[in-house]
C-alpha positions, 0 to 999 in steps of 0.5 A: 798470383790470385788477382784474377780469380779474386775478380773474375765472378763479379767481372763475368756478371757485368759482361753478361748485362752489356757487351764489353769492348776492349782497345788492343793496340798492335803494328803489323796486324797482318804479319804472322807475328799476330796470327792466334790474336787475329785468327781469334777474332776471325774464328768468331771467340771474341763475338760470341762472348760479347767482347768488341775489338777495337784495333789501334794500328801502330808502325812499330811496337815500340809505338803500340806501347806508347798508345798504352801509356798514353792511355789509347790502349788497354792491351798491347799485342807485341813482343814480351821482352816490352814488358821487362823494359817496362817493368825495369822502368817501374811500370807494372805491366804483365803479359797475360797470354803467350802466342809465340815461342820464337820471334819469327823475325829474319835479317836479310841482306839486299841481293845487290850488296850480298852479290859484292859480299864475300864474307860477313867481314866486308860489310864495314857499313850497313843501313839496316831497315827496322820497324823502330828503334826499341822495338823487337826488330832493332833487338833482334838486329841487336842480337844478330851484330852480337853473334855475327861479331860485327862492330854496332857503329857500323850499322846505321838503323833506318826506322821504317814502320811496318806498312808492307809497301813501304818496307818493299820499296825500301829495299827495292829503292836503295833506301836500306841495304838490309832489313830486319822484320817479319813474315810474310813480307821477309819471306816475300822479298827473299822469295822475289830475290830482293833479299838474301836471308843472313840470319832468322828466328823462324823456327825454334831450332833457328831461335834457339841458336840465336838465343841459346835457349826457348824463346818467347815473343809475341804475347798480350799484355796490359797494365796490372790495374787493368788485369784486376778491374777487367779480369773478364776481358783479359780471360776472354782474350786468354780463351780466345787466343788459346781456342786459335792456337788450338785450331792452328794445330790442325788446320790446312792450308785451305782452312788458313786461307778462308779464315785469314782476311785475303789483304793479309796474303800480299797478293800471293797465296803460295808465298803467304803459306809458305811464310806460315809454314816456315814459321808455324812450329814457332807457336805456342802450344797452350799460351803458357808463359814457361821458366826456361824461355823466361830466362833465356828473354831475361839473359838476352835482355841483358846482353843488350841493356846493363843499367837499369833497375831491372833484376830477378825480382823483375822478372817474376812481375813481368808475367801471370799465367793465372788467366791461362790456367783458368782457361785450360780448366774451362776447356777441359769442362 
């Protein structure tokens, strides 16, 4: 796809004249799911290139998508599968830089429930906390049910959003029996003995076991029209994420703690660093979308959704590596 390079030069010329702004919608900004994007901002990449980020924090990935559809956000940081859903609805949204090669999500059972359970067959009914229906946590929970051969009708999904305090209280207060969410909150609840982890996708190995192949998850995506008209902004965002991914490869614990806002730590630096260590190998190496991982994402969605307009042509429309290729050329010069 050549659209980026066609409009890039005049866009960059405009950027040099006046500062740019872009609104990014995302859920759980303090989580490890969006760490490359947050680090890019903390590293000053966007500020140095004259780009101001207006953060639109949402309760779930689906809510973030709705903000984009409503015209309130130009870019979403969220799970790649949203682009498949959007394209299947005839909506031209494309992912343009990859942050994560695995969902980094876990399914945990409340310890009080786990102590009384001898096997998964004992789970005749379960209240499962998720961020919202139609979000990544919901999809991962459904995938786990398929792998565990548990009947979906035995599960009641409870929408909890992504506010850390609310998630912790929902588990501790008995509002839910289980939780499917991202780190560091899942690792925190595990370390505090509130949850027993049943399954996770926090490493490349565990993710491949869950999905049967290489996967992809957190990414930045926007409307095709945005990628054409504001290609310079998309390229700056891409460069920022790629820079952060490179920085993460060699950053030590003290480097991380200096760069990540302290309110992301959930009050415990050791637990935060432990959670990061769990997921560290799942961050993208270079921001690129690989064919194998795209096909795994496609197959996973197909096992969940059987009746819509999606096809293999749809998959090709859900992403572009154009901005990554341009960013890599600039990094190498």
